[in-house]
N, C-alpha and C positions, 0 to 999 in steps of 0.2 A: 406226336405223326398226322400232318394234317388231312395224309389222302393217299389214298391208296387207288394204282389204274390194273387194272385187270380184266386177260380177253377171252375170260370165260365168265356166266353166272357161276358156276359150279363150285368155286373154287373162290369167288364170292360169297358165295353161299356159310363154306370149309370154313371162312375162314370165320364168321362171327360165331361158327357155328362151335367153332373150339376155344372162343376169346377172345384171341388177336388183333377186333377194330371190328367197329360202332360204324356198324353198315350208314347212318351218314359221310363218312367217309371216303366209300363204297363207290369205282365205278368202274363199271363194264363197257368199256371199249374197243375200240378197233388198235391193231401194234400200232405205236408211234410212229417205223417203218411205213405202214401203207399210206399217210398222209405231207413225203417228201413229196417234192416232184425235180419228178429226170428226163436225163436227157432224152428227145428223143431219137435213134438209130437207123438208119436204113441193114435192112438183117437179105444178105444175099442168100440164095441157094446154097451154095458151097458150108455156111454156119447151117442152116438147121433139119441135116444131115446127122441127130440126135439128137434124145430122150435124157432134159432134165428131171435127177433123183436124189434125194435127202435123205438118207435110210438114220431111223435116231432109234436109238435105245436104252430103251430105264428098264430094262430088265433086272439089271442088280443094284438100284433104287432101293433104300428103306422109309416111306414114308417119316421128315422127319432129324434126316438125315438127310444134311448138304453133297450134296453124286460130286463135289472133288473129295470126301472121307469115304463116300464107301468105297471111290474107285480104290484112293488108295489101300486099303485096308482090305479088298476085296469082301466090302461087308454083302452078301444076298440071302437073300431067300431060300427058302429049300425050295429046287426042282425049278430056281431060273436058268441053271443052268442052258439044264435042255432047252426051255423055252429061243433062253437066245440062240443054241444049240439048233430050232428048224425056223429060225426066222433066219435065218443065217439063210439057210437049206432054197427056206420057202423065194428069198429075195435073189439069189443063185440062180435060180430056174426063172423068177421072173423075168431077168436079161437075157439070160438065153432066149428064151420066146423073142423079146426086142430084137436081138441081133437074129435070130436065126427068121423067122417068121414076117416082121416088116424090114430086116436091112437094116434098124439104126444101131450103129452104137449107144453103149447112154455113158453121159458125165457123171459120177457123183458132182454132187456139191457138202462139202460140212458147212454146218451151219452153227455147229459147237461146237469150236477149234479141237483136237483132239480125240472124243467121244467119238461125233460121229464118225471121222476120217480112222478108228479102229473098223464101227462096222464096213466104212466103205469095201476097208483092205480082206477083209476075213468074205467077202460076199464074194469076188475078183477074183480069187486065190480059186473060187471053187467050180468057176464060171470056163465053161469049159470055152475053146475059142470059138469064136462062125468067123469063116474064109471073105479078109476082105471087113472085117469087120474093127475097132478102135474102141476099144472100151477104157473108160479115165479117171481119175480123181483128181478131182478141183481142191487145191487143197491151198490154205494160208491163213496164218497165223491172223495176218491182217487184210483177212481180202472185205471191203470196203462193198458198204453197201451197192454202189453203182455198181459194182463187176460182176456182186452176184446178181445182183437184178439184168446186167450183160450179158451174161450166159443166159439164164432163165429166158428173155426174152430172144435168144437165138435162138433158144430148142426148136425142132419141129416139138413138140410134146411134153409136159409136163405138171 
């Protein structure tokens, strides 16, 4: 192994601690997506009436077992289902607040195809509708970084 790049120091320390990497081969740096060149786009007022949200959930993750395996075999630590339900309930309340008090819809972006989408759908099923406000899930297995950045750039808040 020639090089490992990570986004945070705690991950670098963990790899070093468990003996998976030599400290000289670990570099903590920004996510490579932030070094890409992006086309500037003029945003009109209609586009800005939503808030972007990405909901991640790691309540069914077990350290050192790949996420795909945990999901496939429903491997969870005790109590994680309760944490997940509380998270979904809280994010639904947050979405309702944004809808009701700010008058904005929420666009849920899925960064991890399938997993983030499931969380957003679970949240959206709990949200009580606010008249004139629309929430939506922006999804797609092949949503490009450019498309994702444009959705975020067009939002009122993110």
